[in-house]
TORKOL-4160 file (C-alpha; in steps of 0.2 Angstrom, whole numbers, padded with zeros to 4 digits, m for minus):
214
<pt num="1" X="m0039" Y="0256" Z="0241"/>
<pt num="2" X="m0057" Y="0252" Z="0237"/>
<pt num="3" X="m0063" Y="0234" Z="0242"/>
<pt num="4" X="m0077" Y="0224" Z="0233"/>
<pt num="5" X="m0084" Y="0207" Z="0238"/>
<pt num="6" X="m0093" Y="0196" Z="0225"/>
<pt num="7" X="m0104" Y="0184" Z="0234"/>
<pt num="8" X="m0115" Y="0187" Z="0250"/>
<pt num="9" X="m0115" Y="0169" Z="0257"/>
<pt num="10" X="m0107" Y="0164" Z="0273"/>
<pt num="11" X="m0089" Y="0169" Z="0266"/>
<pt num="12" X="m0093" Y="0186" Z="0259"/>
<pt num="13" X="m0105" Y="0191" Z="0273"/>
<pt num="14" X="m0093" Y="0186" Z="0287"/>
<pt num="15" X="m0078" Y="0195" Z="0279"/>
<pt num="16" X="m0090" Y="0210" Z="0277"/>
<pt num="17" X="m0094" Y="0209" Z="0296"/>
<pt num="18" X="m0075" Y="0208" Z="0300"/>
<pt num="19" X="m0072" Y="0224" Z="0289"/>
<pt num="20" X="m0087" Y="0233" Z="0297"/>
<pt num="21" X="m0081" Y="0230" Z="0314"/>
<pt num="22" X="m0065" Y="0240" Z="0310"/>
<pt num="23" X="m0075" Y="0253" Z="0300"/>
<pt num="24" X="m0067" Y="0248" Z="0283"/>
<pt num="25" X="m0077" Y="0253" Z="0268"/>
<pt num="26" X="m0082" Y="0239" Z="0255"/>
<pt num="27" X="m0095" Y="0236" Z="0242"/>
<pt num="28" X="m0104" Y="0219" Z="0243"/>
<pt num="29" X="m0114" Y="0211" Z="0229"/>
<pt num="30" X="m0124" Y="0196" Z="0224"/>
<pt num="31" X="m0132" Y="0191" Z="0208"/>
<pt num="32" X="m0149" Y="0194" Z="0215"/>
<pt num="33" X="m0145" Y="0213" Z="0215"/>
<pt num="34" X="m0142" Y="0226" Z="0229"/>
<pt num="35" X="m0160" Y="0226" Z="0235"/>
<pt num="36" X="m0158" Y="0208" Z="0241"/>
<pt num="37" X="m0144" Y="0214" Z="0253"/>
<pt num="38" X="m0154" Y="0227" Z="0262"/>
<pt num="39" X="m0155" Y="0217" Z="0278"/>
<pt num="40" X="m0136" Y="0213" Z="0278"/>
<pt num="41" X="m0131" Y="0231" Z="0275"/>
<pt num="42" X="m0143" Y="0237" Z="0288"/>
<pt num="43" X="m0135" Y="0225" Z="0301"/>
<pt num="44" X="m0117" Y="0230" Z="0296"/>
<pt num="45" X="m0119" Y="0249" Z="0297"/>
<pt num="46" X="m0112" Y="0263" Z="0286"/>
<pt num="47" X="m0095" Y="0256" Z="0280"/>
<pt num="48" X="m0103" Y="0242" Z="0270"/>
<pt num="49" X="m0114" Y="0246" Z="0255"/>
<pt num="50" X="m0123" Y="0235" Z="0243"/>
<pt num="51" X="m0119" Y="0236" Z="0224"/>
<pt num="52" X="m0120" Y="0227" Z="0208"/>
<pt num="53" X="m0108" Y="0213" Z="0204"/>
<pt num="54" X="m0100" Y="0225" Z="0191"/>
<pt num="55" X="m0098" Y="0238" Z="0204"/>
<pt num="56" X="m0089" Y="0227" Z="0216"/>
<pt num="57" X="m0078" Y="0220" Z="0203"/>
<pt num="58" X="m0072" Y="0237" Z="0199"/>
<pt num="59" X="m0064" Y="0240" Z="0216"/>
<pt num="60" X="m0045" Y="0240" Z="0218"/>
<pt num="61" X="m0046" Y="0224" Z="0228"/>
<pt num="62" X="m0060" Y="0211" Z="0224"/>
<pt num="63" X="m0064" Y="0196" Z="0235"/>
<pt num="64" X="m0071" Y="0181" Z="0225"/>
<pt num="65" X="m0083" Y="0173" Z="0238"/>
<pt num="66" X="m0094" Y="0162" Z="0228"/>
<pt num="67" X="m0096" Y="0143" Z="0227"/>
<pt num="68" X="m0084" Y="0134" Z="0215"/>
<pt num="69" X="m0098" Y="0128" Z="0205"/>
<pt num="70" X="m0105" Y="0146" Z="0203"/>
<pt num="71" X="m0088" Y="0154" Z="0197"/>
<pt num="72" X="m0092" Y="0153" Z="0178"/>
<pt num="73" X="m0108" Y="0162" Z="0181"/>
<pt num="74" X="m0102" Y="0174" Z="0194"/>
<pt num="75" X="m0087" Y="0180" Z="0184"/>
<pt num="76" X="m0095" Y="0181" Z="0167"/>
<pt num="77" X="m0096" Y="0198" Z="0158"/>
<pt num="78" X="m0086" Y="0208" Z="0171"/>
<pt num="79" X="m0076" Y="0223" Z="0167"/>
<pt num="80" X="m0058" Y="0220" Z="0162"/>
<pt num="81" X="m0047" Y="0217" Z="0177"/>
<pt num="82" X="m0033" Y="0229" Z="0171"/>
<pt num="83" X="m0020" Y="0223" Z="0184"/>
<pt num="84" X="m0032" Y="0225" Z="0199"/>
<pt num="85" X="m0030" Y="0213" Z="0214"/>
<pt num="86" X="m0041" Y="0198" Z="0216"/>
<pt num="87" X="m0042" Y="0188" Z="0233"/>
<pt num="88" X="m0047" Y="0171" Z="0228"/>
<pt num="89" X="m0057" Y="0164" Z="0243"/>
<pt num="90" X="m0064" Y="0149" Z="0234"/>
<pt num="91" X="m0061" Y="0130" Z="0236"/>
<pt num="92" X="m0064" Y="0117" Z="0224"/>
<pt num="93" X="m0078" Y="0108" Z="0232"/>
<pt num="94" X="m0096" Y="0104" Z="0227"/>
<pt num="95" X="m0110" Y="0105" Z="0240"/>
<pt num="96" X="m0121" Y="0090" Z="0239"/>
<pt num="97" X="m0139" Y="0087" Z="0240"/>
<pt num="98" X="m0141" Y="0077" Z="0255"/>
<pt num="99" X="m0153" Y="0065" Z="0246"/>
<pt num="100" X="m0142" Y="0063" Z="0231"/>
<pt num="101" X="m0132" Y="0047" Z="0228"/>
<pt num="102" X="m0116" Y="0057" Z="0230"/>
<pt num="103" X="m0120" Y="0061" Z="0248"/>
<pt num="104" X="m0121" Y="0043" Z="0252"/>
<pt num="105" X="m0106" Y="0037" Z="0241"/>
<pt num="106" X="m0094" Y="0027" Z="0253"/>
<pt num="107" X="m0080" Y="0031" Z="0241"/>
<pt num="108" X="m0081" Y="0050" Z="0245"/>
<pt num="109" X="m0072" Y="0053" Z="0261"/>
<pt num="110" X="m0081" Y="0070" Z="0263"/>
<pt num="111" X="m0099" Y="0064" Z="0261"/>
<pt num="112" X="m0102" Y="0066" Z="0279"/>
<pt num="113" X="m0098" Y="0084" Z="0278"/>
<pt num="114" X="m0110" Y="0086" Z="0263"/>
<pt num="115" X="m0097" Y="0090" Z="0250"/>
<pt num="116" X="m0086" Y="0082" Z="0237"/>
<pt num="117" X="m0069" Y="0087" Z="0231"/>
<pt num="118" X="m0068" Y="0093" Z="0213"/>
<pt num="119" X="m0054" Y="0085" Z="0203"/>
<pt num="120" X="m0043" Y="0099" Z="0195"/>
<pt num="121" X="m0030" Y="0087" Z="0188"/>
<pt num="122" X="m0017" Y="0092" Z="0200"/>
<pt num="123" X="m0019" Y="0111" Z="0198"/>
<pt num="124" X="m0022" Y="0122" Z="0213"/>
<pt num="125" X="m0039" Y="0131" Z="0213"/>
<pt num="126" X="m0030" Y="0148" Z="0212"/>
<pt num="127" X="m0021" Y="0143" Z="0196"/>
<pt num="128" X="m0038" Y="0139" Z="0188"/>
<pt num="129" X="m0046" Y="0155" Z="0195"/>
<pt num="130" X="m0031" Y="0165" Z="0188"/>
<pt num="131" X="m0034" Y="0158" Z="0171"/>
<pt num="132" X="m0052" Y="0164" Z="0172"/>
<pt num="133" X="m0047" Y="0182" Z="0176"/>
<pt num="134" X="m0034" Y="0187" Z="0163"/>
<pt num="135" X="m0026" Y="0203" Z="0169"/>
<pt num="136" X="m0029" Y="0201" Z="0187"/>
<pt num="137" X="m0016" Y="0199" Z="0201"/>
<pt num="138" X="m0023" Y="0184" Z="0211"/>
<pt num="139" X="m0019" Y="0182" Z="0229"/>
<pt num="140" X="m0026" Y="0166" Z="0239"/>
<pt num="141" X="m0033" Y="0171" Z="0256"/>
<pt num="142" X="m0048" Y="0170" Z="0267"/>
<pt num="143" X="m0051" Y="0152" Z="0261"/>
<pt num="144" X="m0044" Y="0140" Z="0274"/>
<pt num="145" X="m0054" Y="0143" Z="0290"/>
<pt num="146" X="m0072" Y="0139" Z="0294"/>
<pt num="147" X="m0082" Y="0154" Z="0287"/>
<pt num="148" X="m0091" Y="0156" Z="0304"/>
<pt num="149" X="m0075" Y="0162" Z="0313"/>
<pt num="150" X="m0070" Y="0175" Z="0300"/>
<pt num="151" X="m0079" Y="0188" Z="0309"/>
<pt num="152" X="m0069" Y="0185" Z="0324"/>
<pt num="153" X="m0051" Y="0190" Z="0319"/>
<pt num="154" X="m0046" Y="0194" Z="0337"/>
<pt num="155" X="m0049" Y="0180" Z="0350"/>
<pt num="156" X="m0042" Y="0173" Z="0366"/>
<pt num="157" X="m0031" Y="0188" Z="0368"/>
<pt num="158" X="m0023" Y="0186" Z="0351"/>
<pt num="159" X="m0025" Y="0187" Z="0333"/>
<pt num="160" X="m0032" Y="0173" Z="0321"/>
<pt num="161" X="m0019" Y="0168" Z="0309"/>
<pt num="162" X="m0024" Y="0170" Z="0290"/>
<pt num="163" X="m0013" Y="0162" Z="0277"/>
<pt num="164" X="m0011" Y="0171" Z="0260"/>
<pt num="165" X="m0001" Y="0167" Z="0244"/>
<pt num="166" X="0003" Y="0175" Z="0228"/>
<pt num="167" X="0016" Y="0178" Z="0214"/>
<pt num="168" X="0015" Y="0197" Z="0214"/>
<pt num="169" X="0024" Y="0206" Z="0228"/>
<pt num="170" X="0014" Y="0222" Z="0228"/>
<pt num="171" X="m0003" Y="0213" Z="0227"/>
<pt num="172" X="0002" Y="0202" Z="0242"/>
<pt num="173" X="0008" Y="0218" Z="0252"/>
<pt num="174" X="m0009" Y="0226" Z="0248"/>
<pt num="175" X="m0019" Y="0210" Z="0254"/>
<pt num="176" X="m0008" Y="0209" Z="0269"/>
<pt num="177" X="m0012" Y="0227" Z="0274"/>
<pt num="178" X="m0031" Y="0223" Z="0273"/>
<pt num="179" X="m0029" Y="0207" Z="0283"/>
<pt num="180" X="m0019" Y="0217" Z="0296"/>
<pt num="181" X="m0032" Y="0231" Z="0296"/>
<pt num="182" X="m0046" Y="0218" Z="0300"/>
<pt num="183" X="m0036" Y="0211" Z="0314"/>
<pt num="184" X="m0029" Y="0195" Z="0308"/>
<pt num="185" X="m0011" Y="0189" Z="0309"/>
<pt num="186" X="m0006" Y="0186" Z="0291"/>
<pt num="187" X="0006" Y="0172" Z="0286"/>
<pt num="188" X="0014" Y="0172" Z="0269"/>
<pt num="189" X="0014" Y="0155" Z="0261"/>
<pt num="190" X="0024" Y="0160" Z="0246"/>
<pt num="191" X="0020" Y="0157" Z="0228"/>
<pt num="192" X="0002" Y="0155" Z="0222"/>
<pt num="193" X="0004" Y="0137" Z="0216"/>
<pt num="194" X="0013" Y="0130" Z="0232"/>
<pt num="195" X="0005" Y="0141" Z="0245"/>
<pt num="196" X="m0012" Y="0139" Z="0237"/>
<pt num="197" X="m0011" Y="0121" Z="0238"/>
<pt num="198" X="m0006" Y="0121" Z="0256"/>
<pt num="199" X="m0021" Y="0131" Z="0262"/>
<pt num="200" X="m0034" Y="0124" Z="0249"/>
<pt num="201" X="m0049" Y="0115" Z="0256"/>
<pt num="202" X="m0052" Y="0100" Z="0258"/>
<pt num="203" X="m0035" Y="0092" Z="0257"/>
<pt num="204" X="m0021" Y="0105" Z="0259"/>
<pt num="205" X="m0010" Y="0101" Z="0273"/>
<pt num="206" X="m0014" Y="0118" Z="0282"/>
<pt num="207" X="m0033" Y="0118" Z="0277"/>
<pt num="208" X="m0044" Y="0121" Z="0292"/>
<pt num="209" X="m0029" Y="0124" Z="0303"/>
<pt num="210" X="m0035" Y="0137" Z="0316"/>
<pt num="211" X="m0020" Y="0146" Z="0324"/>
<pt num="212" X="m0020" Y="0160" Z="0336"/>
<pt num="213" X="m0005" Y="0172" Z="0337"/>
<pt num="214" X="m0004" Y="0177" Z="0355"/>
């Protein structure tokens, strides 16, 4: 199955690095265009190519790897999803300008980390993403760890645990196969709503839980 990545920031680029280490082909994209990704593609080697956002979104499995506040722009005008699989790697947080009042707000428990939680009215982020992508089969994954460890799936003699959740069994199976091919140890958290909330940053009970399967 073909793999596309929408977003080339820390999440998208580190997942691309993990794929490249196993020689797994993928197309990575950014709104700035394929040319902007030339240095990254040169670093990663032949299995990762740069493409347009539309090309990445046309893959069989598409990772959404953009900031929450950029979702509307990143997903606008893309091809119909037609039952393709989308990995939702997003989390409902806003990154703060360090000089803004929000960054110094004593009522924000995440201010020291430079982020603020976005109120989704009790919904999980993947529920919101699913509604933005009619026709897609959404699986939550690649969102609960520090992005800087994503390119290190095999560590300390074991495999880094990667949580995933979704409602479509075939889609989950396909995502699990990708995670296993990268070198992670996948753990199924069940349905999209419950599993997504467990792993969702910043307040999910499994958020930032870095487990190693020995």
